[in-house]
C-alpha positions as CSV (number, residue, x, y, z in Angstrom):
1,X,39.9,36.7,-7.3
2,X,38.0,36.3,-4.0
3,X,38.4,38.7,-1.2
4,X,39.8,35.9,0.9
5,X,42.6,35.3,-1.7
6,X,43.6,39.0,-1.4
7,X,44.1,38.8,2.4
8,X,47.5,38.2,3.8
9,X,46.4,35.7,6.5
10,X,43.6,33.0,6.2
11,X,41.8,34.2,9.3
12,X,38.3,35.6,9.4
13,X,36.9,37.2,12.5
14,X,33.5,35.7,13.4
15,X,30.8,38.4,13.5
16,X,29.8,38.2,17.1
17,X,26.5,40.1,17.6
18,X,25.3,41.9,20.6
19,X,28.2,44.3,21.0
20,X,31.1,41.9,21.2
21,X,32.3,42.6,17.7
22,X,33.3,46.3,17.6
23,X,34.6,48.5,14.7
24,X,37.9,48.4,16.6
25,X,38.0,44.6,16.5
26,X,37.1,44.5,12.8
27,X,39.7,47.0,11.9
28,X,42.4,45.3,14.0
29,X,41.8,41.9,12.4
30,X,41.8,43.4,8.9
31,X,45.0,45.4,9.6
32,X,46.7,42.2,10.7
33,X,46.0,40.7,7.3
34,X,42.8,38.8,8.1
35,X,39.3,39.6,7.3
36,X,37.4,41.5,9.9
37,X,33.6,41.0,10.0
38,X,31.1,43.4,11.4
39,X,28.0,42.0,13.1
40,X,24.8,43.6,12.0
41,X,22.6,41.3,14.1
42,X,20.4,43.2,16.6
43,X,21.7,46.6,15.4
44,X,19.4,49.2,14.1
45,X,20.1,50.3,10.5
46,X,21.3,53.7,11.8
47,X,23.7,52.1,14.2
48,X,24.9,49.7,11.5
49,X,25.5,52.6,9.1
50,X,27.6,54.3,11.8
51,X,29.6,51.1,12.4
52,X,30.3,50.7,8.7
53,X,31.5,54.3,8.4
54,X,33.6,53.9,11.5
55,X,35.4,50.8,10.2
56,X,36.2,52.6,7.0
57,X,37.7,55.4,9.0
58,X,39.9,52.9,10.9
59,X,41.2,50.7,8.1
60,X,41.7,50.7,4.3
61,X,41.9,46.9,4.3
62,X,39.0,44.6,3.2
63,X,36.3,43.8,5.7
64,X,32.7,42.4,5.7
65,X,29.4,42.7,7.4
66,X,27.1,39.9,8.6
67,X,23.3,39.9,8.5
68,X,20.7,37.5,10.0
69,X,18.3,36.1,7.4
70,X,14.9,36.2,9.1
71,X,12.7,33.1,9.5
72,X,8.9,33.2,9.8
73,X,7.7,31.8,13.2
74,X,4.5,29.9,13.6
75,X,2.8,31.7,16.4
76,X,-0.2,29.4,16.4
77,X,2.1,26.4,17.0
78,X,4.5,28.1,19.4
79,X,2.5,30.8,21.2
80,X,1.4,28.7,24.2
81,X,5.0,27.4,24.8
82,X,6.4,30.9,24.6
83,X,3.8,32.3,27.1
84,X,4.5,29.4,29.5
85,X,8.3,30.2,29.2
86,X,7.6,33.9,30.0
87,X,5.7,32.9,33.1
88,X,8.5,30.5,34.2
89,X,11.3,33.2,34.0
90,X,9.2,36.0,35.5
91,X,10.4,35.2,39.1
92,X,14.0,35.3,37.9
93,X,13.3,38.7,36.2
94,X,11.8,40.0,39.4
95,X,14.9,38.9,41.4
96,X,17.0,40.9,39.0
97,X,14.7,44.0,39.2
98,X,13.4,43.7,35.6
99,X,10.6,42.2,33.6
100,X,10.8,39.7,30.7
101,X,11.1,41.5,27.4
102,X,8.3,42.3,25.0
103,X,7.7,39.7,22.3
104,X,7.5,40.7,18.6
105,X,6.5,37.7,16.5
106,X,7.1,39.5,13.2
107,X,10.6,40.8,14.0
108,X,12.9,40.6,10.9
109,X,15.9,42.4,12.5
110,X,15.3,45.3,9.9
111,X,16.2,42.9,7.1
112,X,15.0,45.0,4.2
113,X,16.6,48.2,5.5
114,X,19.9,46.4,6.1
115,X,19.8,44.8,2.6
116,X,19.4,48.3,1.2
117,X,22.1,49.7,3.4
118,X,24.6,47.0,2.3
119,X,23.7,47.8,-1.3
120,X,24.3,51.5,-0.7
121,X,27.6,51.3,1.2
122,X,28.9,48.2,-0.6
123,X,31.4,46.6,1.9
124,X,33.8,44.2,0.1
125,X,32.0,41.2,1.8
126,X,28.5,40.6,3.0
127,X,27.8,37.3,4.8
128,X,24.5,35.8,5.9
129,X,23.6,33.6,8.9
130,X,20.5,31.6,9.6
131,X,19.5,31.1,5.9
132,X,20.1,31.8,2.2
133,X,19.1,35.2,1.0
134,X,16.8,35.4,-2.1
135,X,18.5,35.3,-5.4
136,X,17.3,38.9,-6.1
137,X,19.1,40.1,-3.0
138,X,22.3,38.3,-3.9
139,X,22.2,39.9,-7.3
140,X,21.7,43.4,-5.9
141,X,24.7,42.9,-3.7
142,X,26.9,41.5,-6.4
143,X,26.1,44.3,-8.8
144,X,27.7,46.8,-6.4
145,X,30.8,44.6,-5.9
146,X,30.0,42.7,-2.7
147,X,31.2,39.1,-2.3
148,X,28.5,37.0,-0.7
149,X,29.3,34.4,2.1
150,X,26.7,32.1,3.6
151,X,27.0,30.1,6.8
152,X,26.0,26.5,6.7
153,X,25.9,23.6,9.2
154,X,25.2,20.6,6.9
155,X,25.8,19.4,3.4
156,X,22.1,20.0,2.6
157,X,22.4,23.7,3.6
158,X,25.7,23.9,1.7
159,X,24.0,22.8,-1.5
160,X,21.2,25.3,-1.0
161,X,23.7,28.1,-0.4
162,X,25.7,27.2,-3.5
163,X,22.5,27.0,-5.6
164,X,21.4,30.4,-4.1
165,X,24.5,32.1,-5.5
166,X,26.9,32.2,-2.6
167,X,30.5,33.0,-3.5
168,X,32.0,31.5,-0.3
169,X,30.6,28.9,2.2
170,X,31.3,29.2,5.9
171,X,31.1,25.7,7.4
172,X,30.2,26.0,11.0
173,X,30.9,22.9,13.1
174,X,29.3,21.9,16.4
175,X,32.3,23.2,18.4
176,X,31.3,26.8,17.6
177,X,30.4,29.3,20.3
178,X,27.2,31.3,20.1
179,X,24.4,30.6,17.8
180,X,24.5,27.7,15.4
181,X,23.7,29.0,11.9
182,X,21.1,26.3,11.1
183,X,18.7,27.5,8.4
184,X,15.7,25.9,10.2
185,X,15.7,27.2,13.8
186,X,13.4,24.4,15.0
187,X,15.8,21.6,13.9
188,X,18.7,20.5,16.0
189,X,22.0,21.0,14.2
190,X,23.8,18.0,12.9
191,X,26.4,16.8,15.4
192,X,29.4,17.2,13.1
193,X,32.6,19.1,13.8
194,X,34.2,21.6,11.3
195,X,36.7,19.1,9.9
196,X,33.9,16.5,9.4
197,X,31.7,19.1,7.7
198,X,34.6,20.1,5.4
199,X,35.1,16.4,4.5
200,X,31.4,16.2,3.6
201,X,31.1,19.4,1.6
202,X,34.5,19.7,-0.2
203,X,33.8,17.0,-2.8
204,X,30.5,18.7,-3.8
205,X,31.7,22.2,-4.6
206,X,34.5,24.3,-6.0
207,X,33.6,27.3,-3.9
208,X,36.1,28.5,-1.3
209,X,35.3,27.0,2.1
210,X,35.9,28.7,5.4
211,X,35.6,26.5,8.5
212,X,34.4,27.6,11.9
213,X,34.1,26.0,15.3
214,X,36.4,25.9,18.3
215,X,39.5,27.1,16.4
216,X,41.7,28.9,18.9
217,X,45.3,27.7,18.3
218,X,47.8,27.7,15.4
219,X,47.6,23.9,15.3
220,X,43.8,24.1,14.7
221,X,44.4,26.5,11.8
222,X,47.1,24.3,10.2
223,X,44.8,21.2,10.4
224,X,41.9,23.0,8.8
225,X,44.1,24.4,5.9
226,X,45.7,21.0,5.4
227,X,42.3,19.5,5.0
228,X,41.4,21.9,2.2
229,X,39.9,25.0,3.9
230,X,40.5,28.3,2.2
231,X,40.5,30.0,5.6
232,X,39.3,29.7,9.2
233,X,36.7,31.8,11.1
234,X,37.5,32.5,14.8
235,X,35.4,34.1,17.4
236,X,36.1,32.8,20.9
237,X,39.8,33.3,20.3
238,X,39.2,37.0,20.1
239,X,36.8,37.4,23.0
240,X,39.4,38.6,25.5
241,X,41.2,41.0,23.2
242,X,41.1,44.6,24.3
243,X,39.3,45.5,21.1
244,X,36.4,43.1,21.9
245,X,33.2,44.5,23.3
246,X,32.8,41.6,25.7
247,X,31.7,42.9,29.1
248,X,33.5,42.5,32.5
249,X,31.2,39.7,33.7
250,X,31.6,37.8,30.5
251,X,35.3,38.2,30.5
252,X,35.5,37.1,34.2
253,X,33.4,34.0,33.4
254,X,35.8,32.9,30.6
255,X,38.6,33.0,33.1
256,X,36.7,31.3,35.9
257,X,38.0,27.7,36.5
258,X,34.7,26.7,38.2
259,X,32.9,27.0,34.8
260,X,34.3,24.0,33.2
261,X,31.5,22.5,31.1
262,X,30.2,23.6,27.7
263,X,26.8,22.8,26.4
264,X,24.6,23.3,23.3
265,X,21.5,25.0,24.5
266,X,18.3,26.9,23.5
267,X,17.9,28.3,27.0
268,X,18.7,31.9,26.2
269,X,17.3,32.5,22.8
270,X,15.3,29.6,21.4
271,X,18.1,28.8,19.0
272,X,20.8,26.2,19.6
273,X,24.0,27.9,20.8
274,X,27.3,26.9,22.3
275,X,27.7,28.3,25.8
276,X,29.3,27.6,29.2
277,X,26.9,25.6,31.4
278,X,25.3,27.6,34.2
279,X,22.3,27.4,36.4
280,X,20.2,29.0,33.6
281,X,21.2,26.4,31.0
282,X,20.2,23.6,33.4
283,X,16.9,25.2,34.5
284,X,15.7,26.1,31.0
285,X,17.2,23.4,28.8
286,X,13.7,22.8,27.4
287,X,13.2,26.4,26.2
288,X,10.9,26.5,23.2
289,X,12.5,26.5,19.7
290,X,11.3,30.0,19.0
291,X,14.0,32.5,18.0
292,X,14.0,35.4,18.2
293,X,11.0,35.7,20.6
294,X,12.7,33.7,23.4
295,X,15.8,36.0,22.9
296,X,13.5,39.0,23.3
297,X,12.0,37.6,26.5
298,X,15.4,37.0,28.2
299,X,17.3,40.1,27.0
300,X,16.4,42.3,29.9
301,X,17.4,39.6,32.3
302,X,20.7,39.0,30.6
303,X,21.5,42.7,30.6
304,X,20.7,43.0,34.3
305,X,22.8,39.8,35.1
306,X,25.8,41.3,33.2
307,X,25.5,44.5,35.3
308,X,25.2,42.6,38.5
309,X,28.1,40.2,37.8
310,X,25.7,37.3,37.8
311,X,27.3,34.7,35.6
312,X,24.6,32.1,36.1
313,X,21.9,34.1,34.3
314,X,24.1,35.5,31.6
315,X,24.6,33.9,28.1
316,X,28.2,32.9,28.1
317,X,28.7,32.0,24.5
318,X,31.9,30.0,24.0
319,X,33.5,27.7,21.5
320,X,35.0,24.4,22.5
321,X,38.5,25.9,22.7
322,X,37.6,28.8,25.1
323,X,40.3,27.9,27.6
324,X,42.9,29.0,25.0
325,X,41.5,32.5,24.6
326,X,44.1,35.1,25.4
327,X,44.1,38.7,26.7
328,X,46.2,40.1,23.9
329,X,45.6,42.5,21.0
330,X,43.6,41.1,18.2
331,X,46.3,41.7,15.7
332,X,48.8,39.6,17.7
333,X,46.2,36.8,18.0
334,X,45.6,36.7,14.2
335,X,49.2,36.7,13.4
336,X,49.9,33.9,15.9
337,X,47.0,31.8,14.6
338,X,48.2,32.1,11.0
339,X,51.8,31.2,11.9
């Protein structure tokens, strides 16, 4: 029986990297009967280990951890574009009192160390975003009892994930906030919503399917389950919860009626992501498709913008239903979504 089948409510918390998903948020979702998911992206192995131990101290319920699958970047093809982008944003950095970040073309987000850490600590679920882990890695996790989930954004990626040994597929539609989980970062994601993706993939596999993208109301959940989803994954719906690590500037932006447009943009990281439209997304809509090096360049600016209350230079990740996000405890939100 899958971990999803053992939960009381068919709600998975999206693993929101960069500090938004906290151990408190993971535990609150799991304690409410859903499946909390810890975000390993951008964390050092040491911090991730501490987070995993912290979650286990907070809850006895099942939870998971999400890893970024690294992709090799072609520096010869992208180097000039990235250098030009760094020069373009330098005046904005100076205005914020910082410099663009240092680029590391071979950054793997500590992939090997995190693979080993998951194998050692064996959380009930390990999920992967941005690609399919090698079969050998999947086997290592399975041998210690981990269930493997893989995020996909197309039927082609779904087939690759199923063939790669995934136990569960997370179907991420275009309504999702934050990074799209496309396996090739240089390709624009297919313009299909989560229900459309479910319709495409469901006839091709017997694996449990979790759908993600813009799900913020109980009605959204009912429609997804009626269409054949085993569960839904929600992120934006939890952003304003007290257990969320979203900062004050981010929270204020989500409540700001002047920020009314949502876009898909590479402007902050080089990967397509769902965000609220700002001055930055308009000025740098043509950012090179070079994740994570573009993300590395803009990180100091985004941190400074958050501290300064500057919403127009901060990455305001948001799903299409962001207006429905509520300032309520995460457990209450999960219970309401599940009906």
